[in-house]
PyMOL Python script that loads the backbone (N, CA, C, O; Angstrom):
from pymol import cmd

cmd.read_pdbstr("""\
ATOM      1  N   UNK A   1       0.694  -1.146  -0.070  1.00  0.00           N
ATOM      2  CA  UNK A   1       0.138   0.145   0.030  1.00  0.00           C
ATOM      3  C   UNK A   1       0.890   1.164   0.182  1.00  0.00           C
ATOM      4  O   UNK A   1       1.715   1.222   1.093  1.00  0.00           O
ATOM      5  N   UNK A   2       0.698   2.179  -0.752  1.00  0.00           N
ATOM      6  CA  UNK A   2       1.275   3.267  -0.935  1.00  0.00           C
ATOM      7  C   UNK A   2      -0.014   4.620  -0.782  1.00  0.00           C
ATOM      8  O   UNK A   2      -1.157   4.629  -1.238  1.00  0.00           O
ATOM      9  N   UNK A   3       0.627   5.551  -0.061  1.00  0.00           N
ATOM     10  CA  UNK A   3      -0.066   6.950   0.313  1.00  0.00           C
ATOM     11  C   UNK A   3       0.447   8.140  -0.316  1.00  0.00           C
ATOM     12  O   UNK A   3       1.676   8.198  -0.379  1.00  0.00           O
ATOM     13  N   UNK A   4      -0.231   9.138  -0.815  1.00  0.00           N
ATOM     14  CA  UNK A   4       0.098  10.202  -0.909  1.00  0.00           C
ATOM     15  C   UNK A   4      -0.646  11.452  -1.018  1.00  0.00           C
ATOM     16  O   UNK A   4      -1.660  11.414  -1.715  1.00  0.00           O
ATOM     17  N   UNK A   5      -0.315  12.610  -0.429  1.00  0.00           N
ATOM     18  CA  UNK A   5      -1.515  13.698  -0.174  1.00  0.00           C
ATOM     19  C   UNK A   5      -1.429  14.239  -1.742  1.00  0.00           C
ATOM     20  O   UNK A   5      -0.763  13.789  -2.674  1.00  0.00           O
ATOM     21  N   UNK A   6      -2.406  15.444  -1.693  1.00  0.00           N
ATOM     22  CA  UNK A   6      -2.399  16.283  -2.771  1.00  0.00           C
ATOM     23  C   UNK A   6      -3.294  17.233  -2.182  1.00  0.00           C
ATOM     24  O   UNK A   6      -4.223  16.854  -1.468  1.00  0.00           O
ATOM     25  N   UNK A   7      -3.025  18.761  -2.497  1.00  0.00           N
ATOM     26  CA  UNK A   7      -3.782  19.705  -2.330  1.00  0.00           C
ATOM     27  C   UNK A   7      -4.240  20.012  -3.269  1.00  0.00           C
ATOM     28  O   UNK A   7      -3.475  19.836  -4.217  1.00  0.00           O
ATOM     29  N   UNK A   8      -5.414  20.521  -3.596  1.00  0.00           N
ATOM     30  CA  UNK A   8      -6.375  20.506  -4.563  1.00  0.00           C
ATOM     31  C   UNK A   8      -6.110  22.141  -4.908  1.00  0.00           C
ATOM     32  O   UNK A   8      -6.305  23.088  -4.147  1.00  0.00           O
ATOM     33  N   UNK A   9      -5.607  22.173  -6.290  1.00  0.00           N
ATOM     34  CA  UNK A   9      -5.605  23.600  -6.546  1.00  0.00           C
ATOM     35  C   UNK A   9      -6.295  24.246  -7.600  1.00  0.00           C
ATOM     36  O   UNK A   9      -6.007  25.339  -8.088  1.00  0.00           O
ATOM     37  N   UNK A  10      -7.426  23.335  -7.982  1.00  0.00           N
ATOM     38  CA  UNK A  10      -8.551  23.798  -9.139  1.00  0.00           C
ATOM     39  C   UNK A  10      -9.204  24.882  -8.255  1.00  0.00           C
ATOM     40  O   UNK A  10      -9.461  24.665  -7.071  1.00  0.00           O
ATOM     41  N   UNK A  11      -9.428  25.892  -8.780  1.00  0.00           N
ATOM     42  CA  UNK A  11     -10.178  27.047  -8.070  1.00  0.00           C
ATOM     43  C   UNK A  11     -11.850  26.653  -7.776  1.00  0.00           C
ATOM     44  O   UNK A  11     -12.554  27.213  -6.935  1.00  0.00           O
ATOM     45  N   UNK A  12     -12.225  25.682  -8.581  1.00  0.00           N
ATOM     46  CA  UNK A  12     -13.669  25.132  -8.257  1.00  0.00           C
ATOM     47  C   UNK A  12     -13.432  24.042  -7.421  1.00  0.00           C
ATOM     48  O   UNK A  12     -14.463  23.462  -7.080  1.00  0.00           O
ATOM     49  N   UNK A  13     -12.359  23.573  -6.976  1.00  0.00           N
ATOM     50  CA  UNK A  13     -12.301  21.810  -6.342  1.00  0.00           C
ATOM     51  C   UNK A  13     -12.388  21.058  -7.074  1.00  0.00           C
ATOM     52  O   UNK A  13     -11.707  21.166  -8.094  1.00  0.00           O
ATOM     53  N   UNK A  14     -13.245  19.966  -6.906  1.00  0.00           N
ATOM     54  CA  UNK A  14     -13.516  18.662  -7.327  1.00  0.00           C
ATOM     55  C   UNK A  14     -14.643  18.808  -8.019  1.00  0.00           C
ATOM     56  O   UNK A  14     -15.725  18.629  -7.460  1.00  0.00           O
ATOM     57  N   UNK A  15     -14.558  19.161  -9.364  1.00  0.00           N
ATOM     58  CA  UNK A  15     -16.192  19.332  -9.601  1.00  0.00           C
ATOM     59  C   UNK A  15     -16.371  18.079 -10.953  1.00  0.00           C
ATOM     60  O   UNK A  15     -15.385  17.505 -11.416  1.00  0.00           O
ATOM     61  N   UNK A  16     -17.437  17.881 -11.318  1.00  0.00           N
ATOM     62  CA  UNK A  16     -17.780  16.555 -11.982  1.00  0.00           C
ATOM     63  C   UNK A  16     -17.175  16.203 -13.092  1.00  0.00           C
ATOM     64  O   UNK A  16     -17.174  15.025 -13.448  1.00  0.00           O
ATOM     65  N   UNK A  17     -16.411  17.429 -13.988  1.00  0.00           N
ATOM     66  CA  UNK A  17     -15.384  17.271 -15.105  1.00  0.00           C
ATOM     67  C   UNK A  17     -14.378  16.840 -14.597  1.00  0.00           C
ATOM     68  O   UNK A  17     -13.979  15.779 -15.076  1.00  0.00           O
ATOM     69  N   UNK A  18     -13.757  17.303 -13.726  1.00  0.00           N
ATOM     70  CA  UNK A  18     -12.577  16.604 -13.326  1.00  0.00           C
ATOM     71  C   UNK A  18     -12.569  15.239 -12.420  1.00  0.00           C
ATOM     72  O   UNK A  18     -11.570  14.522 -12.367  1.00  0.00           O
ATOM     73  N   UNK A  19     -13.735  14.960 -11.740  1.00  0.00           N
ATOM     74  CA  UNK A  19     -14.026  13.936 -11.062  1.00  0.00           C
ATOM     75  C   UNK A  19     -14.265  12.704 -12.168  1.00  0.00           C
ATOM     76  O   UNK A  19     -13.926  11.562 -11.855  1.00  0.00           O
ATOM     77  N   UNK A  20     -14.750  12.928 -13.226  1.00  0.00           N
ATOM     78  CA  UNK A  20     -14.731  12.126 -14.229  1.00  0.00           C
ATOM     79  C   UNK A  20     -13.707  11.682 -14.964  1.00  0.00           C
ATOM     80  O   UNK A  20     -13.668  10.526 -15.386  1.00  0.00           O
ATOM     81  N   UNK A  21     -12.749  12.599 -15.191  1.00  0.00           N
ATOM     82  CA  UNK A  21     -11.431  12.477 -15.504  1.00  0.00           C
ATOM     83  C   UNK A  21     -10.545  11.416 -14.473  1.00  0.00           C
ATOM     84  O   UNK A  21      -9.830  10.462 -14.777  1.00  0.00           O
ATOM     85  N   UNK A  22     -10.840  11.897 -13.342  1.00  0.00           N
ATOM     86  CA  UNK A  22      -9.938  10.905 -12.289  1.00  0.00           C
ATOM     87  C   UNK A  22     -10.519   9.507 -12.171  1.00  0.00           C
ATOM     88  O   UNK A  22      -9.765   8.536 -12.113  1.00  0.00           O
ATOM     89  N   UNK A  23     -11.860   9.376 -12.133  1.00  0.00           N
ATOM     90  CA  UNK A  23     -12.504   8.354 -12.247  1.00  0.00           C
ATOM     91  C   UNK A  23     -12.140   7.187 -13.535  1.00  0.00           C
ATOM     92  O   UNK A  23     -11.853   5.993 -13.449  1.00  0.00           O
ATOM     93  N   UNK A  24     -12.279   8.038 -14.669  1.00  0.00           N
ATOM     94  CA  UNK A  24     -11.723   7.359 -15.714  1.00  0.00           C
ATOM     95  C   UNK A  24     -10.295   6.506 -15.626  1.00  0.00           C
ATOM     96  O   UNK A  24     -10.150   5.302 -15.836  1.00  0.00           O
ATOM     97  N   UNK A  25      -9.367   7.404 -15.285  1.00  0.00           N
ATOM     98  CA  UNK A  25      -7.911   7.015 -15.143  1.00  0.00           C
ATOM     99  C   UNK A  25      -7.814   6.105 -13.928  1.00  0.00           C
ATOM    100  O   UNK A  25      -6.811   5.391 -13.926  1.00  0.00           O
ATOM    101  N   UNK A  26      -8.580   5.985 -12.969  1.00  0.00           N
ATOM    102  CA  UNK A  26      -8.185   5.043 -12.026  1.00  0.00           C
ATOM    103  C   UNK A  26      -8.820   3.485 -12.450  1.00  0.00           C
ATOM    104  O   UNK A  26      -8.432   2.461 -11.887  1.00  0.00           O
ATOM    105  N   UNK A  27      -9.759   3.493 -13.432  1.00  0.00           N
ATOM    106  CA  UNK A  27     -10.652   2.357 -13.789  1.00  0.00           C
ATOM    107  C   UNK A  27      -9.694   1.857 -14.804  1.00  0.00           C
ATOM    108  O   UNK A  27      -9.796   0.727 -15.283  1.00  0.00           O
ATOM    109  N   UNK A  28      -8.950   2.528 -15.066  1.00  0.00           N
ATOM    110  CA  UNK A  28      -7.516   1.876 -16.377  1.00  0.00           C
ATOM    111  C   UNK A  28      -6.897   1.064 -15.413  1.00  0.00           C
ATOM    112  O   UNK A  28      -6.434   0.027 -15.889  1.00  0.00           O
ATOM    113  N   UNK A  29      -6.717   1.244 -13.969  1.00  0.00           N
ATOM    114  CA  UNK A  29      -5.711   0.537 -13.223  1.00  0.00           C
ATOM    115  C   UNK A  29      -6.176  -0.407 -12.802  1.00  0.00           C
ATOM    116  O   UNK A  29      -7.376  -0.491 -12.539  1.00  0.00           O
ATOM    117  N   UNK A  30      -5.111  -1.592 -12.595  1.00  0.00           N
ATOM    118  CA  UNK A  30      -5.646  -2.809 -11.859  1.00  0.00           C
ATOM    119  C   UNK A  30      -5.422  -2.703 -10.431  1.00  0.00           C
ATOM    120  O   UNK A  30      -5.950  -3.541  -9.700  1.00  0.00           O
ATOM    121  N   UNK A  31      -4.761  -1.850  -9.978  1.00  0.00           N
ATOM    122  CA  UNK A  31      -4.819  -1.446  -8.563  1.00  0.00           C
ATOM    123  C   UNK A  31      -6.096  -0.883  -7.956  1.00  0.00           C
ATOM    124  O   UNK A  31      -6.949  -0.478  -8.746  1.00  0.00           O
ATOM    125  N   UNK A  32      -6.318  -0.812  -6.737  1.00  0.00           N
ATOM    126  CA  UNK A  32      -7.242  -0.367  -6.099  1.00  0.00           C
ATOM    127  C   UNK A  32      -6.814   0.815  -5.466  1.00  0.00           C
ATOM    128  O   UNK A  32      -5.913   0.726  -4.632  1.00  0.00           O
ATOM    129  N   UNK A  33      -7.347   1.983  -5.746  1.00  0.00           N
ATOM    130  CA  UNK A  33      -7.385   3.230  -5.366  1.00  0.00           C
ATOM    131  C   UNK A  33      -8.413   4.081  -4.296  1.00  0.00           C
ATOM    132  O   UNK A  33      -9.478   4.516  -4.733  1.00  0.00           O
ATOM    133  N   UNK A  34      -8.168   4.216  -3.381  1.00  0.00           N
ATOM    134  CA  UNK A  34      -8.700   4.990  -2.595  1.00  0.00           C
ATOM    135  C   UNK A  34      -8.641   6.480  -2.550  1.00  0.00           C
ATOM    136  O   UNK A  34      -7.621   6.993  -3.011  1.00  0.00           O
ATOM    137  N   UNK A  35      -9.720   7.380  -1.991  1.00  0.00           N
ATOM    138  CA  UNK A  35      -9.294   8.443  -1.939  1.00  0.00           C
ATOM    139  C   UNK A  35      -9.829   9.010  -0.262  1.00  0.00           C
ATOM    140  O   UNK A  35     -10.920   8.703   0.219  1.00  0.00           O
ATOM    141  N   UNK A  36      -9.006   9.698   0.294  1.00  0.00           N
ATOM    142  CA  UNK A  36      -9.503  10.176   1.788  1.00  0.00           C
ATOM    143  C   UNK A  36      -9.450  11.622   2.094  1.00  0.00           C
ATOM    144  O   UNK A  36      -8.467  12.327   1.864  1.00  0.00           O
ATOM    145  N   UNK A  37     -10.556  12.028   2.625  1.00  0.00           N
ATOM    146  CA  UNK A  37     -10.687  13.517   3.251  1.00  0.00           C
ATOM    147  C   UNK A  37     -11.601  13.127   4.500  1.00  0.00           C
ATOM    148  O   UNK A  37     -12.524  12.325   4.644  1.00  0.00           O
ATOM    149  N   UNK A  38     -10.973  14.007   5.316  1.00  0.00           N
ATOM    150  CA  UNK A  38     -11.461  14.036   6.715  1.00  0.00           C
ATOM    151  C   UNK A  38     -11.797  12.914   7.235  1.00  0.00           C
ATOM    152  O   UNK A  38     -12.846  12.806   7.869  1.00  0.00           O
ATOM    153  N   UNK A  39     -10.938  11.877   7.043  1.00  0.00           N
ATOM    154  CA  UNK A  39     -11.298  10.545   7.670  1.00  0.00           C
ATOM    155  C   UNK A  39     -12.251   9.686   7.173  1.00  0.00           C
ATOM    156  O   UNK A  39     -12.575   8.608   7.670  1.00  0.00           O
ATOM    157  N   UNK A  40     -12.755  10.275   6.024  1.00  0.00           N
ATOM    158  CA  UNK A  40     -13.803   9.331   5.148  1.00  0.00           C
ATOM    159  C   UNK A  40     -13.083   8.803   4.074  1.00  0.00           C
ATOM    160  O   UNK A  40     -12.187   9.464   3.548  1.00  0.00           O
ATOM    161  N   UNK A  41     -13.339   7.838   3.745  1.00  0.00           N
ATOM    162  CA  UNK A  41     -12.206   6.709   2.589  1.00  0.00           C
ATOM    163  C   UNK A  41     -13.796   6.649   1.363  1.00  0.00           C
ATOM    164  O   UNK A  41     -14.975   6.725   1.707  1.00  0.00           O
ATOM    165  N   UNK A  42     -13.435   6.548   0.443  1.00  0.00           N
ATOM    166  CA  UNK A  42     -14.124   6.148  -0.698  1.00  0.00           C
ATOM    167  C   UNK A  42     -13.025   5.773  -1.928  1.00  0.00           C
ATOM    168  O   UNK A  42     -11.841   6.027  -2.153  1.00  0.00           O
ATOM    169  N   UNK A  43     -14.307   4.883  -2.713  1.00  0.00           N
ATOM    170  CA  UNK A  43     -13.307   3.970  -3.759  1.00  0.00           C
ATOM    171  C   UNK A  43     -13.527   5.203  -4.786  1.00  0.00           C
ATOM    172  O   UNK A  43     -14.599   5.771  -4.995  1.00  0.00           O
ATOM    173  N   UNK A  44     -12.048   5.542  -5.489  1.00  0.00           N
ATOM    174  CA  UNK A  44     -11.783   6.342  -6.291  1.00  0.00           C
ATOM    175  C   UNK A  44     -12.306   6.250  -7.774  1.00  0.00           C
ATOM    176  O   UNK A  44     -12.058   7.098  -8.631  1.00  0.00           O
ATOM    177  N   UNK A  45     -13.157   4.972  -7.995  1.00  0.00           N
ATOM    178  CA  UNK A  45     -13.755   4.491  -9.135  1.00  0.00           C
ATOM    179  C   UNK A  45     -15.063   5.215  -9.034  1.00  0.00           C
ATOM    180  O   UNK A  45     -15.466   5.545 -10.149  1.00  0.00           O
ATOM    181  N   UNK A  46     -15.836   5.558  -8.073  1.00  0.00           N
ATOM    182  CA  UNK A  46     -17.234   5.655  -7.684  1.00  0.00           C
ATOM    183  C   UNK A  46     -17.122   7.136  -7.914  1.00  0.00           C
ATOM    184  O   UNK A  46     -16.224   7.731  -7.318  1.00  0.00           O
ATOM    185  N   UNK A  47     -18.017   7.871  -8.798  1.00  0.00           N
ATOM    186  CA  UNK A  47     -17.842   9.022  -9.027  1.00  0.00           C
ATOM    187  C   UNK A  47     -18.644   9.743  -7.904  1.00  0.00           C
ATOM    188  O   UNK A  47     -18.186  10.739  -7.344  1.00  0.00           O
ATOM    189  N   UNK A  48     -19.910   9.183  -7.580  1.00  0.00           N
ATOM    190  CA  UNK A  48     -20.654  10.191  -7.230  1.00  0.00           C
ATOM    191  C   UNK A  48     -20.008  10.114  -5.326  1.00  0.00           C
ATOM    192  O   UNK A  48     -19.999  11.123  -4.621  1.00  0.00           O
ATOM    193  N   UNK A  49     -19.610   8.948  -4.905  1.00  0.00           N
ATOM    194  CA  UNK A  49     -18.790   8.902  -3.703  1.00  0.00           C
ATOM    195  C   UNK A  49     -17.587   9.982  -3.633  1.00  0.00           C
ATOM    196  O   UNK A  49     -17.205  10.543  -2.607  1.00  0.00           O
ATOM    197  N   UNK A  50     -17.017  10.173  -5.072  1.00  0.00           N
ATOM    198  CA  UNK A  50     -15.880  11.071  -4.730  1.00  0.00           C
ATOM    199  C   UNK A  50     -16.328  12.690  -4.728  1.00  0.00           C
ATOM    200  O   UNK A  50     -15.706  13.548  -4.101  1.00  0.00           O
ATOM    201  N   UNK A  51     -17.378  12.920  -5.448  1.00  0.00           N
ATOM    202  CA  UNK A  51     -18.068  14.162  -5.648  1.00  0.00           C
ATOM    203  C   UNK A  51     -18.539  14.358  -4.311  1.00  0.00           C
ATOM    204  O   UNK A  51     -18.249  15.440  -3.801  1.00  0.00           O
ATOM    205  N   UNK A  52     -19.403  13.297  -3.434  1.00  0.00           N
ATOM    206  CA  UNK A  52     -19.700  13.127  -2.215  1.00  0.00           C
ATOM    207  C   UNK A  52     -18.958  13.900  -1.112  1.00  0.00           C
ATOM    208  O   UNK A  52     -19.533  14.507  -0.208  1.00  0.00           O
ATOM    209  N   UNK A  53     -17.483  13.811  -1.289  1.00  0.00           N
ATOM    210  CA  UNK A  53     -16.480  14.175  -0.653  1.00  0.00           C
ATOM    211  C   UNK A  53     -16.686  15.699  -0.259  1.00  0.00           C
ATOM    212  O   UNK A  53     -16.494  16.094   0.891  1.00  0.00           O
ATOM    213  N   UNK A  54     -17.097  16.534  -1.309  1.00  0.00           N
ATOM    214  CA  UNK A  54     -17.233  17.715  -1.057  1.00  0.00           C
ATOM    215  C   UNK A  54     -15.740  18.526  -1.266  1.00  0.00           C
ATOM    216  O   UNK A  54     -15.606  19.453  -0.467  1.00  0.00           O
ATOM    217  N   UNK A  55     -14.692  18.346  -2.130  1.00  0.00           N
ATOM    218  CA  UNK A  55     -13.599  18.566  -1.917  1.00  0.00           C
ATOM    219  C   UNK A  55     -13.610  19.902  -2.746  1.00  0.00           C
ATOM    220  O   UNK A  55     -14.097  19.972  -3.874  1.00  0.00           O
ATOM    221  N   UNK A  56     -12.968  21.062  -2.014  1.00  0.00           N
ATOM    222  CA  UNK A  56     -13.027  22.400  -2.642  1.00  0.00           C
ATOM    223  C   UNK A  56     -11.231  22.761  -2.642  1.00  0.00           C
ATOM    224  O   UNK A  56     -10.306  22.110  -2.156  1.00  0.00           O
ATOM    225  N   UNK A  57     -11.232  23.799  -3.246  1.00  0.00           N
ATOM    226  CA  UNK A  57      -9.836  24.497  -3.525  1.00  0.00           C
ATOM    227  C   UNK A  57      -9.126  24.529  -2.192  1.00  0.00           C
ATOM    228  O   UNK A  57      -9.712  24.984  -1.210  1.00  0.00           O
ATOM    229  N   UNK A  58      -7.858  24.055  -2.107  1.00  0.00           N
ATOM    230  CA  UNK A  58      -6.957  24.028  -0.913  1.00  0.00           C
ATOM    231  C   UNK A  58      -7.291  22.918   0.050  1.00  0.00           C
ATOM    232  O   UNK A  58      -6.674  22.757   1.103  1.00  0.00           O
ATOM    233  N   UNK A  59      -8.277  22.170  -0.346  1.00  0.00           N
ATOM    234  CA  UNK A  59      -8.365  21.227   0.636  1.00  0.00           C
ATOM    235  C   UNK A  59      -7.092  19.928   0.470  1.00  0.00           C
ATOM    236  O   UNK A  59      -6.895  19.709  -0.725  1.00  0.00           O
ATOM    237  N   UNK A  60      -6.482  19.317   1.113  1.00  0.00           N
ATOM    238  CA  UNK A  60      -5.585  18.317   1.346  1.00  0.00           C
ATOM    239  C   UNK A  60      -6.417  17.015   1.188  1.00  0.00           C
ATOM    240  O   UNK A  60      -7.314  16.935   2.028  1.00  0.00           O
ATOM    241  N   UNK A  61      -6.345  16.027   0.362  1.00  0.00           N
ATOM    242  CA  UNK A  61      -6.760  14.978   0.113  1.00  0.00           C
ATOM    243  C   UNK A  61      -5.771  13.973  -0.129  1.00  0.00           C
ATOM    244  O   UNK A  61      -4.786  14.155  -0.846  1.00  0.00           O
ATOM    245  N   UNK A  62      -6.141  12.512   0.700  1.00  0.00           N
ATOM    246  CA  UNK A  62      -4.929  11.631   0.430  1.00  0.00           C
ATOM    247  C   UNK A  62      -5.418  10.385  -0.482  1.00  0.00           C
ATOM    248  O   UNK A  62      -6.611  10.079  -0.486  1.00  0.00           O
ATOM    249  N   UNK A  63      -4.555   9.739  -1.184  1.00  0.00           N
ATOM    250  CA  UNK A  63      -4.882   8.797  -1.957  1.00  0.00           C
ATOM    251  C   UNK A  63      -4.207   7.562  -1.647  1.00  0.00           C
ATOM    252  O   UNK A  63      -3.005   7.717  -1.436  1.00  0.00           O
ATOM    253  N   UNK A  64      -4.638   6.366  -1.557  1.00  0.00           N
ATOM    254  CA  UNK A  64      -4.217   5.179  -0.921  1.00  0.00           C
ATOM    255  C   UNK A  64      -4.018   4.050  -2.431  1.00  0.00           C
ATOM    256  O   UNK A  64      -5.076   3.865  -3.032  1.00  0.00           O
ATOM    257  N   UNK A  65      -3.101   3.528  -2.862  1.00  0.00           N
ATOM    258  CA  UNK A  65      -2.865   2.602  -3.897  1.00  0.00           C
ATOM    259  C   UNK A  65      -2.333   1.293  -3.453  1.00  0.00           C
ATOM    260  O   UNK A  65      -1.218   1.112  -2.964  1.00  0.00           O
ATOM    261  N   UNK A  66      -3.321   0.319  -3.691  1.00  0.00           N
ATOM    262  CA  UNK A  66      -2.792  -0.828  -3.515  1.00  0.00           C
ATOM    263  C   UNK A  66      -3.039  -2.085  -4.471  1.00  0.00           C
ATOM    264  O   UNK A  66      -4.079  -2.218  -5.116  1.00  0.00           O
ATOM    265  N   UNK A  67      -2.192  -2.812  -4.493  1.00  0.00           N
ATOM    266  CA  UNK A  67      -2.216  -3.956  -5.572  1.00  0.00           C
ATOM    267  C   UNK A  67      -0.699  -4.282  -6.081  1.00  0.00           C
ATOM    268  O   UNK A  67       0.377  -3.909  -5.615  1.00  0.00           O
ATOM    269  N   UNK A  68      -1.008  -5.143  -7.247  1.00  0.00           N
ATOM    270  CA  UNK A  68       0.769  -5.175  -7.697  1.00  0.00           C
ATOM    271  C   UNK A  68       1.152  -4.171  -8.385  1.00  0.00           C
ATOM    272  O   UNK A  68       0.323  -3.501  -9.002  1.00  0.00           O
ATOM    273  N   UNK A  69       2.451  -3.884  -8.409  1.00  0.00           N
ATOM    274  CA  UNK A  69       2.874  -2.625  -9.107  1.00  0.00           C
ATOM    275  C   UNK A  69       2.269  -1.235  -8.758  1.00  0.00           C
ATOM    276  O   UNK A  69       2.117  -0.251  -9.481  1.00  0.00           O
ATOM    277  N   UNK A  70       1.911  -1.465  -7.203  1.00  0.00           N
ATOM    278  CA  UNK A  70       1.476  -0.325  -6.731  1.00  0.00           C
ATOM    279  C   UNK A  70       2.530   0.833  -6.572  1.00  0.00           C
ATOM    280  O   UNK A  70       2.079   1.791  -5.944  1.00  0.00           O
ATOM    281  N   UNK A  71       3.582   0.938  -6.918  1.00  0.00           N
ATOM    282  CA  UNK A  71       4.312   1.949  -6.586  1.00  0.00           C
ATOM    283  C   UNK A  71       4.705   2.813  -8.133  1.00  0.00           C
ATOM    284  O   UNK A  71       5.044   3.994  -8.070  1.00  0.00           O
ATOM    285  N   UNK A  72       4.631   2.209  -9.263  1.00  0.00           N
ATOM    286  CA  UNK A  72       4.339   2.839 -10.309  1.00  0.00           C
ATOM    287  C   UNK A  72       3.176   3.395 -10.589  1.00  0.00           C
ATOM    288  O   UNK A  72       3.174   4.492 -11.147  1.00  0.00           O
ATOM    289  N   UNK A  73       2.094   2.818 -10.293  1.00  0.00           N
ATOM    290  CA  UNK A  73       0.616   3.051 -10.470  1.00  0.00           C
ATOM    291  C   UNK A  73       0.416   4.526  -9.769  1.00  0.00           C
ATOM    292  O   UNK A  73       0.042   5.566 -10.311  1.00  0.00           O
ATOM    293  N   UNK A  74       0.775   4.299  -8.409  1.00  0.00           N
ATOM    294  CA  UNK A  74       1.103   5.602  -7.462  1.00  0.00           C
ATOM    295  C   UNK A  74       2.004   6.963  -8.099  1.00  0.00           C
ATOM    296  O   UNK A  74       1.566   8.112  -8.031  1.00  0.00           O
ATOM    297  N   UNK A  75       2.903   6.723  -8.520  1.00  0.00           N
ATOM    298  CA  UNK A  75       3.580   7.671  -9.621  1.00  0.00           C
ATOM    299  C   UNK A  75       3.081   8.064 -10.610  1.00  0.00           C
ATOM    300  O   UNK A  75       3.238   9.204 -11.048  1.00  0.00           O
ATOM    301  N   UNK A  76       2.374   7.156 -11.142  1.00  0.00           N
ATOM    302  CA  UNK A  76       1.437   7.692 -12.285  1.00  0.00           C
ATOM    303  C   UNK A  76       0.562   8.487 -11.963  1.00  0.00           C
ATOM    304  O   UNK A  76       0.643   9.638 -12.391  1.00  0.00           O
ATOM    305  N   UNK A  77      -0.533   8.100 -11.110  1.00  0.00           N
ATOM    306  CA  UNK A  77      -1.312   8.590 -10.633  1.00  0.00           C
ATOM    307  C   UNK A  77      -1.099  10.023  -9.890  1.00  0.00           C
ATOM    308  O   UNK A  77      -1.961  10.899  -9.819  1.00  0.00           O
ATOM    309  N   UNK A  78       0.055  10.084  -9.417  1.00  0.00           N
ATOM    310  CA  UNK A  78       0.220  11.329  -8.693  1.00  0.00           C
ATOM    311  C   UNK A  78       0.500  12.487 -10.009  1.00  0.00           C
ATOM    312  O   UNK A  78       0.021  13.604 -10.204  1.00  0.00           O
ATOM    313  N   UNK A  79       1.324  11.807 -10.654  1.00  0.00           N
ATOM    314  CA  UNK A  79       1.561  13.075 -11.924  1.00  0.00           C
ATOM    315  C   UNK A  79       0.326  13.643 -12.628  1.00  0.00           C
ATOM    316  O   UNK A  79       0.190  14.802 -13.018  1.00  0.00           O
ATOM    317  N   UNK A  80      -0.579  12.607 -12.729  1.00  0.00           N
ATOM    318  CA  UNK A  80      -2.215  12.880 -13.324  1.00  0.00           C
ATOM    319  C   UNK A  80      -2.827  13.820 -12.311  1.00  0.00           C
ATOM    320  O   UNK A  80      -3.689  14.519 -12.844  1.00  0.00           O
ATOM    321  N   UNK A  81      -2.673  14.049 -11.113  1.00  0.00           N
ATOM    322  CA  UNK A  81      -3.362  14.762 -10.392  1.00  0.00           C
ATOM    323  C   UNK A  81      -2.554  15.870  -9.988  1.00  0.00           C
ATOM    324  O   UNK A  81      -3.207  16.720  -9.382  1.00  0.00           O
ATOM    325  N   UNK A  82      -1.364  16.127 -10.128  1.00  0.00           N
ATOM    326  CA  UNK A  82      -0.756  17.281  -9.925  1.00  0.00           C
ATOM    327  C   UNK A  82      -0.969  18.321 -11.465  1.00  0.00           C
ATOM    328  O   UNK A  82      -0.984  19.550 -11.516  1.00  0.00           O
ATOM    329  N   UNK A  83      -1.086  17.532 -12.378  1.00  0.00           N
ATOM    330  CA  UNK A  83      -1.361  18.089 -13.780  1.00  0.00           C
ATOM    331  C   UNK A  83      -2.972  18.385 -14.037  1.00  0.00           C
ATOM    332  O   UNK A  83      -3.324  19.025 -15.029  1.00  0.00           O
ATOM    333  N   UNK A  84      -3.792  17.943 -13.204  1.00  0.00           N
ATOM    334  CA  UNK A  84      -5.120  18.005 -13.535  1.00  0.00           C
ATOM    335  C   UNK A  84      -5.773  18.498 -12.441  1.00  0.00           C
ATOM    336  O   UNK A  84      -6.857  18.999 -12.740  1.00  0.00           O
ATOM    337  N   UNK A  85      -5.470  18.538 -11.164  1.00  0.00           N
ATOM    338  CA  UNK A  85      -6.369  19.019 -10.056  1.00  0.00           C
ATOM    339  C   UNK A  85      -5.430  19.921  -9.371  1.00  0.00           C
ATOM    340  O   UNK A  85      -5.788  20.540  -8.369  1.00  0.00           O
TER     341      UNK A  85
END
""", "prot")
cmd.dss("prot")
cmd.show_as("cartoon", "prot")
cmd.util.cbc("prot")
cmd.orient("prot")
């Protein structure tokens, strides 16, 4: 299991379009990815669950990646969120 934090820099926070792209990215990965905010954990493949976290600009969220080749997947996901969120 690999975890990393990310501060959301999108002025609108995690809105539907961003979350949709994130979910699409995660669904392409064979690893399990969870998103954590304020001690609430959701499956990052679930669009409504991620939106339900209510992530806003400046919030720090945590990603938890587990499964085979999780280190490479975590790095790939980290680059994705830094470029898009």
